[in-house]
N, C-alpha and C positions, 0 to 999 in steps of 0.2 A: 968384802969378798965372802963372807957367811952368807949373807942375802943372797949372792948370785949361785952358790951350790945350792941353796933352798930352793930356789927357783928352778935352776936347770934338773935337780930332784923331782920336785911337782911337774915339770914339763914331760920327765921321764915315764912318772908315775901315770898321769895322763895318757900317754902314748899308748904305754902296756895296758893299761885298762880297756883303751878303746878299741886297740888290736883285738885283744883278748874277746870282748864284747862281738866285735864283727865278724871273727872265727866263731864264735859261738852262736851266731844269728846263721852264717851259712849253713853250720853243720846242722842245724833244726831243720832249716829249709830243704837240704838234701835229703835229710831221713823222711819229711814229709812226702818228697816226690818220690823216694823208694817205696814208700807206706801206697801212695797212691798206685804207684806202679804196679806192686803185688797185688793191689786191690781188681784194679783192670785187667792184670792177667788172669786172676782167678775166674772173673767174669767172663772173659774170652774162651776160657778151658769150658767152663759149663756151656756155654752157646755152641762150641764145637762139639761137646757131646751130644746135645739135644740137636745139633744139625744132622750127625752121623746116624742119631736113633731117626729122624725122621725120613733121611735118604734110602735107609734100610727099609721102612715103613711104605714109603712110596713105591719102591722097587718090587715089593712084594705083593703090594695092591695093582701093581701093572701088569703083575702074571697072573692074578687071581682073576682069571675071567670070569666065573660065575658068582663072586662076590660073596663066598660063603666064609672068606676070612682065613683060608688056607689055600696054598698052593698044592694041588696033587701032581703026580707025575705026568699026566697028560697035560697039563697047563704048562708044567713045566716044560714039556718036549716040544710043545708047541710053539713057544716062544723061541727055542733052540732051532726050530724051523724055519721060523721068521728070518732068523739071523744068516741062516745058512742060505735062504732064498735070497737075500739080498747080497750076501757075497756070489751067489752064482750070477754072475751078470748076464751071461748067454743063456742061461737057463737048460743047461743040459744035464742037470743033477749031480753035476760034479763040480767042484771048487779046485781051480788049478792052483799052483802056487803065485802066478801072476794075479788072479784074481782075487786071492788072500792078501798078496802084499799091498794092492791098489785099495780093498776095502780097510785094511788095517792104516795104511797113509790117510785114506777119507777119515777115518775114525780119531786120527792122531791130529789131523788139522781141526777137526770141530771142536775137540777136546782142548786145543791150544786157544782157540778162537773163545771157550766158554772159560777157559782159566784167566784168559787177557782179559774178558768183562768183567771177572770178577776181582782181579787185583786193583782195574780201575775204579771200581766202585768202592773198594778197602779205601785205595789212595783219598778217594773224595771224601771217607767220612774222618780218613786221617788229617788231610787237610782242615776241614771244617771242624774238627776238635782242637787243631793247635791255632787257627784264628780264634776261636771262643776263649783258648787259655790265653792268649795274647792279648785280647781284648779286658779280660779280666784283672789282667796285671797290670794295665797302663792305667 
């Protein structure tokens, strides 16, 4: 009887230790995954900031017709006039609400298409990373 109690106690102790070890290992893995996520999140924020700065720089460069590094009023107005002329479909130097609505719809469709392409590209990158992570864990 004494031997059975000792065996049961030893088994219970082993089960408790192995459970605690498994929980500790899972906790460490979660902490590591969280740290990696935060690291990648920080990288993404930095990339987004750089991307935004580059887009602003590109936009200003597209307006700067004489390449002096600055956009003067004439260059700015020239760009506005180009946009106006694109909206003025019939060329009567007036933009009606129908023309403005049509131009706006065209712009929205263009932006949707561009956004969809960016989303697909990001998803491809995510899938590639996930595939690499799955291969590493095997």
